[in-house]
FIMI-513935 format. One record per residue (C-alpha): x negated, y negated, z negated. Coordinates in Angstrom, 2 decimals. Each point is the difference from the previous one (the first is absolute). Example, Ala and Ser with C-alpha at 12.3 -4.5 7.8 and 13.67 -1.06 7.14 Angstrom:
BEGIN
+---------+---------+---------+
:    east :   north :      up :
+---------+---------+---------+
:  -12.30 :    4.50 :   -7.80 :
:   -1.37 :   -3.44 :    0.66 :
+---------+---------+---------+
This chain:
BEGIN
+---------+---------+---------+
:    east :   north :      up :
+---------+---------+---------+
:   25.25 :   -9.41 :  -29.95 :
:    0.38 :   -2.37 :    2.94 :
:    1.19 :    1.68 :    3.14 :
:   -2.05 :   -0.57 :    3.13 :
:   -2.00 :    1.56 :    2.75 :
:   -2.84 :    2.07 :   -1.38 :
:   -3.44 :   -0.62 :    1.46 :
:   -1.27 :    3.36 :    1.21 :
:   -3.79 :   -0.19 :   -0.22 :
:   -0.41 :    3.44 :    1.56 :
:    1.72 :   -1.17 :    3.20 :
:   -2.28 :   -3.07 :    0.10 :
:   -3.14 :    2.15 :   -0.03 :
:    1.51 :    2.19 :    2.72 :
:    0.68 :   -3.01 :    2.23 :
:   -2.54 :   -0.56 :    2.78 :
:    0.77 :   -3.73 :    0.01 :
:   -0.73 :   -0.35 :   -3.71 :
:   -3.13 :    2.12 :    0.31 :
:   -1.29 :   -2.31 :    2.72 :
:    1.03 :   -3.02 :   -2.08 :
:   -1.83 :    1.35 :   -3.04 :
:   -3.09 :    0.82 :    2.07 :
:   -0.20 :   -3.45 :    1.61 :
:    0.69 :   -1.79 :   -3.30 :
:   -2.63 :    2.02 :   -1.85 :
:   -2.54 :   -0.59 :    2.77 :
:    0.72 :   -3.73 :    0.06 :
:   -0.17 :   -0.27 :   -3.81 :
:   -3.33 :    1.84 :    0.02 :
:   -1.42 :   -2.31 :    2.69 :
:    1.22 :   -3.14 :   -1.80 :
:   -1.35 :    1.20 :   -3.36 :
:   -3.39 :    1.05 :    1.37 :
:   -0.52 :   -3.12 :    2.11 :
:    1.14 :   -2.28 :   -2.86 :
:   -2.33 :    1.77 :   -2.42 :
:   -2.96 :   -0.37 :    2.40 :
:    0.68 :   -3.71 :    0.57 :
:    0.49 :   -0.62 :   -3.73 :
:   -3.28 :    1.78 :   -0.80 :
:   -1.87 :   -2.04 :    2.59 :
:    1.39 :   -3.25 :   -1.46 :
:   -0.87 :    1.18 :   -3.53 :
:   -3.58 :    0.79 :    1.05 :
:   -0.34 :   -3.30 :    1.86 :
:    1.23 :   -2.12 :   -2.95 :
:   -2.12 :    1.61 :   -2.67 :
:   -3.04 :    0.18 :    2.25 :
:    0.33 :   -3.78 :    0.46 :
:    0.23 :   -0.50 :   -3.78 :
:   -3.08 :    2.14 :   -0.56 :
:   -2.01 :   -1.85 :    2.65 :
:    0.93 :   -3.36 :   -1.56 :
:   -0.99 :    1.13 :   -3.51 :
:   -3.31 :    1.44 :    1.20 :
:   -0.80 :   -3.20 :    1.90 :
:    0.80 :   -2.08 :   -3.09 :
:   -2.24 :    2.18 :   -2.20 :
:   -2.88 :   -0.31 :    2.48 :
:    0.56 :   -3.76 :    0.19 :
:   -0.30 :   -0.29 :   -3.81 :
:   -3.14 :    2.16 :    0.12 :
:   -1.63 :   -2.32 :    2.56 :
:    0.98 :   -3.05 :   -2.06 :
:   -1.52 :    1.49 :   -3.17 :
:   -3.23 :    0.77 :    1.80 :
:   -0.39 :   -3.70 :    0.78 :
:    0.00 :   -0.80 :   -3.75 :
:   -3.18 :   -0.04 :   -2.09 :
:   -0.59 :    3.31 :   -1.81 :
:    0.72 :   -1.51 :   -3.46 :
:    3.40 :   -1.12 :    1.23 :
:    0.61 :    3.52 :    1.29 :
:   -0.74 :    1.24 :   -3.53 :
:    2.30 :   -2.56 :   -1.62 :
:   -2.78 :   -2.35 :   -1.22 :
:   -0.78 :   -3.64 :    0.58 :
:   -2.72 :   -0.79 :    2.50 :
:   -3.32 :   -1.13 :   -1.73 :
:   -0.76 :   -3.74 :    0.23 :
:   -2.24 :   -1.07 :    2.86 :
:   -3.55 :   -1.21 :   -0.83 :
:   -0.98 :   -3.48 :    1.26 :
:   -1.89 :    0.13 :    3.26 :
:   -3.84 :   -0.46 :   -0.21 :
:   -1.62 :   -3.36 :    0.80 :
:   -1.21 :   -0.74 :    3.45 :
:   -3.74 :   -0.12 :    0.73 :
:    0.10 :   -3.74 :   -0.10 :
:    1.40 :    0.17 :   -3.53 :
:    3.52 :   -1.09 :    0.91 :
:    3.06 :    1.96 :   -1.09 :
:    2.11 :    1.68 :    2.71 :
:    3.72 :   -0.62 :    0.12 :
:    1.85 :    2.08 :   -2.62 :
:    1.77 :    3.27 :    0.96 :
:    3.69 :    0.01 :    0.51 :
:    1.62 :    1.02 :   -3.27 :
:    0.75 :    3.77 :   -0.23 :
:    3.66 :    0.95 :    0.02 :
:    1.54 :    1.48 :   -3.09 :
:    1.42 :    3.52 :   -0.38 :
:    3.53 :   -1.30 :    0.26 :
:   -0.84 :   -1.80 :    3.21 :
:   -1.34 :    3.21 :    1.53 :
:    2.98 :    2.04 :   -1.13 :
:    2.32 :   -2.60 :    1.46 :
:   -1.14 :    1.22 :    3.43 :
:    0.91 :    3.57 :   -0.88 :
:    3.48 :    0.43 :    1.50 :
:    1.84 :    2.16 :    2.50 :
:   -0.38 :   -0.91 :    3.66 :
:    3.05 :   -2.01 :    0.96 :
:   -0.50 :    0.62 :    3.70 :
:    0.50 :    3.74 :   -0.37 :
:    3.40 :    1.19 :    1.15 :
:    1.08 :    1.73 :   -3.19 :
:    3.78 :    0.76 :    0.00 :
:    1.94 :   -2.00 :   -2.57 :
:   -2.73 :   -2.56 :   -0.65 :
:    2.57 :   -2.83 :    0.12 :
:    2.18 :    1.65 :   -2.60 :
:   -1.31 :   -0.55 :   -3.56 :
:    1.61 :    3.19 :   -1.18 :
:   -1.81 :    1.97 :    2.65 :
:   -3.27 :   -2.00 :   -0.14 :
:   -3.10 :    2.22 :    0.05 :
:   -2.02 :   -0.10 :   -3.20 :
:   -3.65 :    0.56 :   -0.79 :
:   -2.27 :    0.37 :   -2.99 :
:   -3.84 :   -0.15 :   -0.18 :
:   -1.90 :    1.39 :   -3.00 :
:   -3.70 :    0.20 :   -0.75 :
:   -1.81 :    3.27 :   -0.43 :
:    0.66 :   -0.37 :   -3.77 :
:    3.76 :   -0.40 :    0.64 :
:   -0.09 :   -3.71 :   -0.72 :
:    2.68 :   -1.85 :    1.92 :
:   -1.32 :   -2.34 :    2.66 :
:    3.26 :   -0.97 :    1.61 :
:    3.53 :    1.24 :    0.61 :
:    2.97 :   -1.37 :    1.88 :
:    3.68 :    0.95 :    0.40 :
:   -0.22 :    3.12 :   -2.14 :
:    3.54 :    1.43 :   -0.34 :
:    1.67 :   -0.08 :   -3.37 :
:   -0.79 :    3.02 :   -2.12 :
:   -3.16 :    0.74 :    1.92 :
:   -2.50 :    1.90 :   -2.18 :
:   -3.54 :   -1.16 :    0.66 :
:   -1.48 :    2.69 :   -2.20 :
:    1.81 :    2.75 :    1.90 :
:   -1.12 :   -1.41 :    3.32 :
:   -3.61 :   -0.25 :   -1.07 :
:    0.09 :    3.60 :   -1.21 :
:    0.51 :    1.13 :    3.58 :
:   -2.63 :    1.09 :    2.46 :
:   -2.05 :   -2.61 :    1.87 :
:   -2.21 :    0.59 :    3.04 :
:   -2.25 :   -2.13 :    2.11 :
:    2.51 :    0.43 :    2.84 :
:    3.64 :   -1.18 :   -0.31 :
:    2.13 :    2.72 :   -1.61 :
:    3.79 :   -0.02 :    0.46 :
:    2.15 :    0.91 :   -3.01 :
:    3.80 :    0.18 :   -0.34 :
:    1.08 :   -1.06 :   -3.50 :
:    3.25 :    0.43 :   -1.84 :
:    2.78 :   -2.52 :    0.51 :
:   -0.71 :    0.02 :    3.74 :
:   -3.33 :   -1.89 :    0.00 :
:   -2.85 :    0.53 :    2.44 :
:   -3.60 :   -0.89 :   -0.97 :
:   -3.47 :   -0.02 :    1.51 :
:   -2.97 :    0.40 :   -2.37 :
:   -3.69 :   -0.32 :    0.72 :
:   -3.35 :   -0.82 :   -1.65 :
:   -1.37 :   -3.41 :    0.97 :
:   -3.42 :   -1.65 :   -0.51 :
:   -1.78 :    0.47 :   -3.35 :
:    2.44 :    2.83 :   -0.86 :
:    3.00 :   -2.28 :   -0.06 :
:    3.46 :    1.57 :    0.39 :
:    2.43 :   -1.31 :    2.58 :
:    3.73 :    0.84 :   -0.06 :
:    2.45 :   -1.21 :    2.68 :
:    3.61 :    1.14 :   -0.11 :
:    3.50 :   -0.70 :    1.18 :
:    3.58 :    0.98 :   -0.77 :
:    1.61 :    2.18 :    2.66 :
:    3.52 :   -1.15 :   -0.84 :
:    0.35 :   -2.05 :    3.18 :
:   -1.25 :    2.85 :    2.21 :
:    2.23 :    2.50 :   -1.79 :
:    3.04 :   -2.21 :    0.51 :
:   -0.92 :   -0.40 :    3.65 :
:   -0.28 :    3.77 :    0.42 :
:    3.32 :    0.49 :   -1.79 :
:    1.71 :   -2.47 :    2.33 :
:   -1.64 :    1.69 :    2.96 :
:    1.26 :    3.38 :   -1.18 :
:    3.53 :   -1.38 :   -0.37 :
:   -0.18 :   -1.41 :    3.52 :
:   -1.27 :    3.31 :    1.36 :
:    2.82 :    1.85 :   -1.76 :
:    2.61 :   -2.42 :    1.32 :
:   -1.37 :    0.20 :    3.55 :
:   -0.32 :    3.78 :   -0.27 :
:    3.60 :    0.36 :   -1.17 :
:    1.17 :   -2.24 :    2.84 :
:   -1.91 :    2.11 :    2.52 :
:    1.28 :    3.17 :   -1.64 :
:    3.63 :   -1.13 :    0.19 :
:   -0.48 :   -1.07 :    3.61 :
:   -1.78 :    3.24 :    0.80 :
:    2.71 :    2.09 :   -1.64 :
:    2.59 :   -1.78 :    2.13 :
:   -2.04 :    0.57 :    3.15 :
:   -0.64 :    3.65 :   -0.94 :
:    3.72 :    0.48 :   -0.60 :
:    0.69 :   -1.33 :    3.50 :
:   -2.72 :    2.25 :    1.45 :
:    1.33 :    3.04 :   -1.86 :
:    3.52 :   -0.81 :    1.19 :
:   -1.28 :   -0.38 :    3.57 :
:   -1.84 :    3.33 :   -0.16 :
:    2.94 :    1.90 :   -1.51 :
:    2.64 :   -1.58 :    2.25 :
:   -0.63 :    2.41 :    2.92 :
:    0.53 :    2.93 :   -2.35 :
:    3.20 :   -1.63 :   -1.22 :
:    1.10 :   -0.35 :    3.62 :
:   -0.71 :    3.69 :    0.53 :
:    2.11 :    0.85 :   -3.04 :
:    2.82 :   -2.26 :    1.21 :
:   -0.04 :    1.64 :    3.43 :
:    0.04 :    3.45 :   -1.60 :
:    2.97 :   -1.07 :   -2.12 :
:    1.91 :   -0.99 :    3.16 :
:   -0.37 :    3.50 :    1.39 :
:    2.96 :    2.29 :   -0.42 :
:    1.29 :    3.18 :    1.51 :
:    2.20 :   -2.02 :    2.37 :
:   -2.66 :   -2.51 :    1.05 :
:   -3.61 :    1.12 :    0.34 :
:   -0.90 :   -2.46 :    2.74 :
:   -1.85 :   -2.51 :   -2.21 :
:   -3.74 :   -0.29 :    0.63 :
:   -2.84 :   -2.05 :   -1.43 :
:   -1.43 :   -2.76 :    2.19 :
:   -3.74 :    0.75 :    0.16 :
:   -0.77 :   -3.59 :    1.02 :
:    1.00 :   -1.24 :   -3.46 :
:   -2.57 :    2.11 :   -1.86 :
:   -3.73 :   -0.25 :   -0.48 :
:   -2.20 :    2.62 :    1.60 :
:   -0.41 :    1.88 :   -3.31 :
:    3.78 :    0.39 :   -0.37 :
:    0.81 :    0.34 :    3.69 :
:   -1.17 :    3.62 :   -0.10 :
:    2.33 :    0.74 :   -2.91 :
:    2.86 :   -1.79 :    1.77 :
:   -0.62 :    2.08 :    3.12 :
:    0.05 :    3.20 :   -2.07 :
:    3.29 :   -1.08 :   -1.57 :
:    1.45 :   -0.79 :    3.44 :
:   -0.93 :    3.48 :    1.18 :
:    1.58 :    1.42 :   -3.14 :
:    3.18 :   -2.01 :    0.64 :
:    0.03 :    1.26 :    3.59 :
:   -0.33 :    3.61 :   -1.18 :
:    2.78 :   -0.54 :   -2.51 :
:    2.16 :   -1.55 :    2.70 :
:   -0.68 :    2.93 :    2.31 :
:    0.61 :    2.48 :   -2.81 :
:    3.33 :   -1.55 :   -0.94 :
:    0.96 :   -0.17 :    3.67 :
:   -0.78 :    3.69 :    0.40 :
:    1.93 :    0.74 :   -3.17 :
:    3.04 :   -1.93 :    1.25 :
:   -0.28 :    1.68 :    3.39 :
:   -0.41 :    3.38 :   -1.66 :
:    3.09 :   -0.58 :   -2.14 :
:    2.01 :   -1.07 :    3.04 :
:   -1.19 :    2.98 :    2.07 :
:    0.63 :    2.47 :   -2.81 :
:    3.49 :   -1.39 :   -0.53 :
:    0.66 :    0.24 :    3.73 :
:   -1.31 :    3.56 :    0.22 :
:    2.06 :    1.12 :   -3.00 :
:    3.10 :   -1.79 :    1.21 :
:    0.09 :    1.90 :    3.31 :
:    0.42 :    3.56 :   -1.44 :
:    2.35 :   -1.30 :   -2.68 :
:    2.12 :   -1.62 :    2.71 :
:    0.03 :    3.27 :    1.93 :
:    1.10 :    1.99 :   -3.06 :
:    2.69 :   -2.52 :   -0.91 :
:    1.33 :   -0.31 :    3.57 :
:    0.12 :    3.76 :    0.50 :
:    1.74 :    0.51 :   -3.33 :
:    2.57 :   -2.73 :    0.62 :
:    0.69 :    1.39 :    3.46 :
:    0.48 :    3.52 :   -1.36 :
:    2.36 :   -1.24 :   -2.72 :
:    2.05 :   -2.24 :    2.29 :
:    2.13 :    2.99 :    1.16 :
:    0.14 :    3.75 :   -0.01 :
:   -2.93 :    1.62 :    1.78 :
:   -0.78 :    3.45 :    1.22 :
:   -2.58 :    2.12 :   -1.87 :
:   -2.42 :   -0.51 :    2.88 :
:    0.35 :   -3.80 :   -0.25 :
:   -0.56 :    0.08 :   -3.77 :
:   -3.07 :    2.18 :    0.52 :
:   -1.34 :   -2.46 :    2.57 :
:    0.58 :   -2.91 :   -2.43 :
:   -1.87 :    1.88 :   -2.74 :
:   -2.88 :    0.74 :    2.35 :
:   -0.29 :   -3.67 :    1.00 :
:    0.07 :   -1.06 :   -3.66 :
:   -2.60 :    2.62 :   -0.86 :
:   -2.37 :   -1.23 :    2.73 :
:    0.46 :   -3.58 :   -1.23 :
:   -0.67 :    1.10 :   -3.58 :
:   -3.14 :    1.89 :    1.10 :
:   -1.25 :   -3.10 :    1.78 :
:    0.72 :   -2.13 :   -3.06 :
:   -1.78 :    2.57 :   -2.17 :
:   -3.08 :   -0.13 :    2.24 :
:    0.07 :   -3.77 :   -0.16 :
:    0.25 :   -0.04 :   -3.80 :
:   -2.80 :    2.56 :   -0.29 :
:   -2.17 :   -2.20 :    2.23 :
:    0.74 :   -3.04 :   -2.11 :
:   -0.88 :    1.91 :   -3.17 :
:   -3.26 :    1.16 :    1.56 :
:   -0.91 :   -3.57 :    0.91 :
:    0.91 :   -1.19 :   -3.51 :
:   -2.31 :    2.61 :   -1.52 :
:   -2.82 :   -1.06 :    2.32 :
:    0.52 :   -3.68 :   -0.81 :
:   -0.04 :    0.65 :   -3.73 :
:   -3.51 :   -0.09 :   -1.47 :
:    1.25 :    2.09 :   -2.95 :
:    1.47 :    2.71 :    2.19 :
:   -0.67 :    3.63 :   -0.91 :
:   -2.64 :    0.70 :    2.66 :
:   -2.18 :    2.92 :   -1.07 :
:   -3.19 :    0.46 :    2.02 :
:   -2.10 :    3.14 :    0.33 :
:   -2.51 :    1.58 :    2.32 :
:    1.52 :    1.35 :    3.23 :
:   -1.14 :    1.55 :    3.23 :
:    1.71 :   -2.28 :    2.53 :
:   -0.19 :    2.71 :    2.69 :
:    2.26 :    2.26 :   -2.11 :
:    2.63 :   -2.73 :   -0.28 :
:   -0.11 :   -0.69 :    3.76 :
:    0.18 :    3.72 :    0.84 :
:    3.04 :    0.41 :   -2.24 :
:    1.79 :   -2.90 :    1.73 :
:   -0.83 :    1.38 :    3.46 :
:    1.41 :    3.40 :   -0.98 :
:    3.23 :   -1.51 :   -1.34 :
:    0.61 :   -2.19 :    3.07 :
:   -1.03 :    2.50 :    2.67 :
:    3.54 :    1.40 :    0.23 :
:    1.48 :   -3.49 :    0.54 :
:   -2.63 :   -0.69 :    2.64 :
:    0.83 :    3.26 :    1.81 :
:    3.68 :   -0.92 :    0.17 :
:   -0.98 :   -3.23 :    1.81 :
:   -2.58 :    1.82 :    2.16 :
:   -2.87 :   -1.89 :   -1.67 :
:   -3.39 :    1.66 :   -0.56 :
:   -1.97 :   -0.67 :   -3.20 :
:   -3.78 :    0.18 :    0.52 :
:   -2.13 :   -0.25 :   -3.15 :
:   -3.76 :   -0.23 :   -0.55 :
:   -0.60 :   -0.20 :   -3.74 :
:   -3.19 :   -0.07 :   -2.07 :
:   -0.10 :    0.39 :   -3.75 :
:   -0.21 :   -3.41 :   -1.71 :
:    0.32 :   -0.48 :   -3.77 :
:    1.90 :   -3.07 :   -1.19 :
:    1.38 :   -1.28 :   -3.29 :
:    3.73 :   -0.69 :    0.20 :
:    3.61 :    0.93 :   -0.67 :
:    0.88 :    3.07 :    2.10 :
:    3.78 :   -0.58 :    0.03 :
:   -0.19 :   -3.56 :    1.34 :
:   -2.76 :    0.92 :    2.47 :
:    2.04 :    2.93 :    1.35 :
:    3.06 :   -2.25 :    0.40 :
:   -2.12 :   -2.51 :    1.91 :
:   -1.43 :    2.68 :    2.33 :
:    3.45 :    1.52 :    0.58 :
:    1.40 :   -3.40 :    0.91 :
:   -2.72 :   -0.81 :    2.53 :
:    0.12 :    3.43 :    1.70 :
:    3.81 :   -0.04 :    0.05 :
:   -0.06 :   -3.46 :    1.68 :
:   -2.46 :    1.33 :    2.57 :
:    2.45 :    2.83 :    0.76 :
:    3.14 :   -2.15 :    0.06 :
:   -1.40 :   -2.70 :    2.30 :
:   -1.80 :    2.42 :    2.33 :
:    0.94 :    1.11 :    3.50 :
:    1.36 :    3.49 :    0.76 :
:   -2.99 :    2.29 :    0.53 :
:   -2.29 :   -2.50 :   -1.71 :
:   -2.74 :    0.64 :   -2.51 :
:   -1.03 :   -1.24 :   -3.44 :
:   -3.74 :    0.11 :   -0.78 :
:   -0.94 :    0.10 :   -3.70 :
:   -3.70 :   -0.33 :   -0.86 :
:   -1.74 :   -0.28 :   -3.37 :
:   -3.69 :   -0.69 :   -0.55 :
:   -2.41 :   -1.76 :   -2.34 :
:   -1.87 :   -3.13 :    1.08 :
:   -2.05 :   -2.45 :   -2.13 :
:    1.44 :    1.28 :   -3.30 :
:    3.52 :   -0.36 :    1.42 :
:    2.59 :    2.64 :    0.79 :
:    1.28 :   -0.91 :    3.49 :
:    3.40 :    1.42 :    0.98 :
:    1.35 :   -0.72 :    3.50 :
:    3.50 :    0.85 :    1.23 :
:    0.35 :   -0.60 :    3.72 :
:    3.08 :    0.63 :    2.13 :
:    0.77 :   -0.16 :    3.70 :
:    3.33 :   -1.71 :   -0.52 :
:    1.67 :   -3.20 :    1.07 :
:   -2.48 :   -2.27 :   -1.79 :
:    0.57 :   -3.40 :   -1.63 :
:   -0.20 :   -3.32 :    1.78 :
:   -2.75 :   -2.39 :   -1.04 :
:    2.33 :   -2.61 :   -1.49 :
:    1.46 :    2.53 :   -2.44 :
:   -3.29 :    1.48 :   -1.30 :
:   -0.74 :   -2.69 :   -2.66 :
:    3.41 :    0.55 :   -1.63 :
:    0.51 :    3.78 :    0.01 :
:   -1.13 :    0.36 :   -3.64 :
:    2.53 :   -2.54 :   -1.25 :
:    3.05 :    1.24 :   -1.85 :
:    3.15 :    0.56 :    2.05 :
:   -1.83 :   -0.91 :    3.19 :
:    1.12 :    2.03 :    3.04 :
:   -1.51 :   -0.10 :    3.46 :
:    3.23 :    1.40 :    1.49 :
:    2.80 :   -0.66 :   -2.49 :
:    2.71 :    1.88 :    1.90 :
:   -2.08 :    3.15 :    0.38 :
:   -1.16 :   -0.10 :   -3.60 :
:    3.53 :   -0.15 :   -1.31 :
:    1.00 :    2.96 :    2.19 :
:   -2.96 :    2.00 :   -1.25 :
:    0.75 :   -0.82 :   -3.60 :
:   -3.05 :   -2.19 :   -0.56 :
:    0.11 :   -2.67 :   -2.70 :
:   -3.01 :   -2.07 :    1.03 :
:   -1.84 :    0.83 :   -3.25 :
:   -2.15 :    2.95 :    1.08 :
:   -3.10 :   -1.87 :    1.19 :
:    0.30 :   -2.50 :   -2.88 :
:   -0.06 :    2.93 :   -2.45 :
:   -2.99 :    1.52 :    1.82 :
:   -1.93 :   -3.25 :   -0.24 :
:    0.86 :   -0.36 :   -3.71 :
:   -1.24 :    3.53 :   -0.73 :
:   -3.26 :   -0.55 :    1.87 :
:   -0.66 :   -3.35 :   -1.70 :
:    0.72 :    1.65 :   -3.36 :
:   -2.91 :    2.35 :    0.83 :
:   -2.27 :   -2.92 :    1.01 :
:    0.24 :    0.97 :    3.65 :
:    0.97 :   -1.66 :    3.26 :
:    2.36 :    0.85 :    2.88 :
:   -0.15 :   -1.41 :    3.52 :
:    2.07 :    0.58 :    3.11 :
:   -0.92 :   -0.15 :    3.69 :
:    2.51 :    0.53 :    2.74 :
:    0.46 :   -0.24 :    3.76 :
:    3.56 :   -0.35 :    1.17 :
:    1.05 :    3.18 :    1.84 :
:   -3.20 :    1.93 :   -0.91 :
:    0.17 :    0.52 :   -3.76 :
:   -1.01 :   -1.24 :   -3.42 :
:   -2.94 :    0.78 :   -2.29 :
:    0.07 :   -0.48 :   -3.77 :
:   -3.34 :    0.09 :   -1.81 :
:   -0.22 :    0.36 :   -3.79 :
:   -3.22 :   -0.46 :   -1.96 :
:   -0.23 :    1.13 :   -3.62 :
:   -3.01 :    0.00 :   -2.39 :
:   -1.77 :    3.37 :   -0.22 :
:   -0.23 :    1.56 :   -3.47 :
:   -3.50 :   -0.48 :   -1.39 :
:   -1.01 :    3.06 :   -2.00 :
:   -2.55 :   -2.03 :   -2.00 :
:    2.94 :   -1.82 :   -1.66 :
+---------+---------+---------+
């Protein structure tokens, strides 16, 4: 078997370019075939209608000629001799009558009209023929009958007083009618010349149609290529995208209005991918930096302790420093794992009906002791609101927000926690009277590893993941979180979660 590239027909039918090509070619072939058929039919009707009109005119011409003959001649007889004219009153004989013409002389005038425009009249092979018989089937005259023509068969056909058109075998067309004194008139013609003309016309139509079809297929191929080229450009641009370079964009000015919308959607998608990869790279760099700091502390403290003999107190201090660094690294790893679970759509995230006020009350009770140590008052106003969610992740989110309100509050400050239902939403607000957040930092506080005050966050053990985890938990429950803050007066976080509908 000869080796070569196999022609995959399935891929051809899946190609948009070939589908357009097939559609245009089929449409063009249909138009050419239909228009050629209509034109050919009109020519066919015109040619044969002209033949029929010529034969009918010839038959009527023979009928008029026969009517000018004496009735005996019409019946195939000789005309009776003329009696001598009677004498004049004065007894003299009048001049004799002109001698009567013979039967043959009359029939000599019986011929087809030469002035009629009958196709093929100059071609002996295509010369029209005629035959005239008496009512008793006696031949009066015939001319140009084709070879093998059966007079008996022709006379056995139907005759009417009006010209009757008949199509015979061997491609002959005849007109038959009854003339004067019951005579029978037959005028016919071979259709060979007309048939050849129609055949040549059909060949010309086919040749012209094929030429138009080939030209049209070429034009349709160019049109299909032109229509598919923008999509090819989109594919080429998408192929140029990589993790290291997501800056490529589609030029909307090069696309038609129908594809400009798709190009704009793809550009927005590329922008989101670029932003996502940028956040991922930034996240990786921040996580590496955050993990490197406690590891550096542990390594430095250990190397310092091992560099020479130390007292038990110094070793204990080294262990305590390493333990704090390990605890910070543990908190950071736990935060990263929590974010990974939230980012994973297949994460084990069991939802059930909960009373959100119970979860908030539990968090307030757990954090009240920490608040008392910092001289912070927790003021709660909670109403029972049923939601559908994961209690563990919701409790972690509430703990984180209240703990932040305590940490970044002023001595003697307050934290107000309110929960109510509004427009089928559970609305939880956590408001503190702390230091607040400046306006330029508010849009970024929910980003991972973002710190408003990096020095203070490191001292307090913060990893910069708390608010990012809170936002992920709330979005996982189809909720929203917003922050409002006035520098030096405090910050308010508002969480809205869908209320559980008992009808579901």
